[in-house]
C-alpha positions in Angstrom: 53.3 26.7 -29.3 54.3 29.3 -26.8 54.3 28.5 -23.1 51.7 31.2 -22.5 49.3 29.6 -24.9 49.9 26.2 -23.3 49.4 27.7 -19.9 46.2 29.4 -21.1 44.8 26.2 -22.6 45.7 24.2 -19.4 44.1 26.9 -17.2 41.0 26.9 -19.4 40.7 23.2 -19.2 41.1 23.3 -15.5 38.3 25.9 -15.2 36.0 23.9 -17.5 36.7 20.5 -15.8 36.5 21.7 -12.2 32.7 22.1 -12.2 32.3 18.7 -13.9 34.6 17.1 -11.3 32.5 18.6 -8.5 29.3 17.2 -10.0 30.8 13.8 -10.5 32.0 13.7 -6.9 28.5 14.9 -5.7 26.8 12.3 -7.9 29.0 9.6 -6.3 28.2 10.7 -2.8 25.2 8.7 -1.7 22.1 10.7 -0.9 21.1 10.6 2.7 18.9 7.7 3.4 15.2 8.7 3.5 13.6 7.9 6.7 11.1 5.1 6.5 7.7 6.0 8.0 6.9 4.8 11.5 4.1 2.4 12.3 2.1 5.3 13.7 2.6 7.3 10.5 1.4 4.4 8.4 -1.7 4.0 10.6 -2.5 7.7 10.1 -1.8 7.3 6.3 -4.1 4.3 6.0 -6.9 6.0 8.0 -6.6 9.2 6.0 -6.6 7.5 2.7 -9.6 5.3 3.6 -11.5 8.4 4.8 -10.6 10.2 1.7 -12.0 7.4 -0.5 -15.2 7.3 1.6 -15.6 11.0 1.3 -15.7 10.9 -2.5 -19.0 11.9 -4.0 -21.4 9.0 -4.4 -19.4 6.7 -2.1 -22.5 6.0 0.1 -24.5 4.8 -2.9 -21.8 2.5 -4.4 -22.1 -1.2 -4.3 -20.1 -3.0 -1.7 -17.7 -4.2 -4.4 -17.2 -0.6 -5.7 -16.6 0.6 -2.1 -14.0 -2.1 -1.6 -12.3 -1.1 -4.8 -12.3 2.6 -4.0 -10.9 2.1 -0.5 -8.3 -0.5 -1.7 -7.1 1.8 -4.4 -6.7 4.8 -2.1 -4.9 2.8 0.6 -2.7 0.9 -1.8 -1.7 4.2 -3.6 -0.9 5.9 -0.3 1.2 3.0 1.0 3.1 2.7 -2.3 4.0 6.3 -2.1 5.1 6.1 1.6 8.4 4.4 0.9 7.7 1.8 3.6 9.1 -1.7 3.3 6.8 -4.6 2.5 7.3 -6.0 6.0 6.3 -2.6 7.5 3.3 -2.4 5.1 2.2 -5.9 6.1 2.4 -5.1 9.8 0.6 -1.8 9.3 -2.3 -3.5 7.4 -2.7 -6.0 10.2 -2.6 -3.3 12.9 -5.1 -1.2 10.9 -7.5 -4.2 11.0 -6.9 -4.8 14.7 -7.6 -1.1 15.4 -10.8 -1.1 13.3 -9.4 1.4 10.9 -10.0 -0.7 7.8 -11.8 -4.0 7.3 -10.0 -7.3 7.0 -11.1 -7.6 3.3 -9.5 -4.2 2.5 -6.3 -5.2 4.2 -6.2 -8.5 2.3 -7.1 -6.9 -1.0 -4.3 -4.3 -0.6 -1.8 -7.0 0.4 -2.9 -9.1 -2.7 -2.0 -6.1 -4.9 1.6 -6.3 -3.5 2.4 -10.0 -3.4 0.8 -13.4 -2.9 2.9 -14.0 0.2 1.7 -10.8 1.8 -1.9 -11.6 1.0 -1.5 -15.0 2.6 0.2 -13.6 5.7 -2.4 -10.9 6.2 -5.3 -13.2 5.7 -4.0 -15.6 8.3 -3.2 -12.9 10.9 -5.2 -13.4 14.1 -6.7 -9.9 14.1 -7.8 -10.3 10.5 -9.4 -13.8 11.1 -11.1 -12.4 14.2 -12.6 -9.5 12.4 -13.9 -11.7 9.5 -15.5 -14.0 12.0 -17.0 -11.2 14.1 -18.6 -9.6 11.1 -19.8 -12.9 9.6 -17.6 -12.6 6.5 -15.0 -14.8 4.9 -11.9 -14.5 2.8 -10.2 -17.0 0.6 -6.8 -16.3 -0.9 -5.4 -18.4 -3.7 -2.1 -17.8 -5.4 -1.4 -18.7 -8.9 1.5 -18.4 -11.4 1.0 -17.8 -15.1 2.8 -19.8 -17.8 5.2 -16.8 -18.0 6.0 -17.1 -14.3 4.0 -14.0 -13.3 2.4 -14.4 -9.8 -1.2 -13.4 -9.3 -3.5 -13.6 -6.3 -7.2 -14.4 -6.3 -9.1 -13.0 -3.3 -12.7 -14.1 -2.7 -14.5 -12.1 -0.1 -18.0 -12.9 1.0 -20.6 -12.1 3.6 -22.7 -14.9 5.1 -26.1 -13.6 4.1 -27.0 -12.5 7.6 -26.8 -15.8 9.3 -25.7 -19.4 9.1 -27.0 -21.2 6.0 -28.3 -18.2 4.1 -27.0 -17.5 0.6 -23.6 -15.6 0.5 -23.9 -11.9 0.2 -21.3 -9.4 -1.2 -18.4 -8.6 1.1 -19.0 -5.3 3.0 -15.8 -3.3 3.3 -17.4 -1.2 6.0 -18.3 -4.0 8.3 -16.4 -3.9 11.6 -14.6 -0.6 10.9 -14.8 2.8 12.5 -18.1 4.1 11.4 -17.0 7.7 10.8 -15.3 7.0 7.5 -17.9 4.5 6.1 -20.8 6.8 6.7 -22.7 5.4 9.5 
């Protein structure tokens, strides 16, 4: 082979490999860390997602259980998309209850969809316990593990029937929260 042909092949390989090398280098360079949402941003996110769920057509006529499911699904979806750490989500849920943004039961239900430990921690937080007591409602959180080792959380939320010894009523996810998003 002539030296010109060898030089041309080497130059062609260099031109072909250069873009690949640059992309390999850029692929190895870590992406800038995304900034985690602040506590205030999470509060706004929780509030907005709860209001959005409550603004859905037919929300006012739903059963308390259906309202709970709708609000829980909206808040859980928003928090999952936020990129916040589990510890930040747990703190945000407790703060949202303390601020009257969501009910204690919604916070517990969202936490239960994340982990048994978070559900237990949220259900025992003083602000959550206080709201449940103030609204005459109760929450029981039970963790279980399947034979395959998969954790699950059972959450039992109930009202007190309006006073003392009356029969239990369904949990009301709008009890004790800012009235504007629950319609009254």
